[in-house]
N, C-alpha and C positions, 0 to 999 in steps of 0.2 A: 384122535389120541390113540396111541398104540395100546394093545392089551398087555397086561402084566400078569403072567400066570406061572412064573417060575417059583417053585417052593423049595428048591435046593439051597439051604442057607449057607452051605460052603462056598457058593458063588459070590457071597457078599461079605466075606470075612475081611476085617481090617479097613472097612470103609464106613464113614459116618455121613448120613444125609439128614439134615434138619428139615422137617416137613412143616410147611406153613398151612394153616387152616383158617378159614373164615366162615363164621356161622355154622360150624360143625362139619364143613366140607373141605377136603384137601384141595389145594390149588393144583391146576393142571401141570405146572412145572415140576411138581414133586415126582411124578412118575418119570418125567424126562431125566431128572437128576439121578434117580435110582437106576434107570437104564444105563446112563452114561457111566455111573460108578461101577456098575457090574462089568 
């Protein structure tokens, strides 16, 4: 899985990603969706 280290919130304006979690842990697809949305 790719690292997600960008903290510039301007890169993410106007995009919504709903994150799925199970037993308190985010699913691996969440980071993929966030990266694609960016």
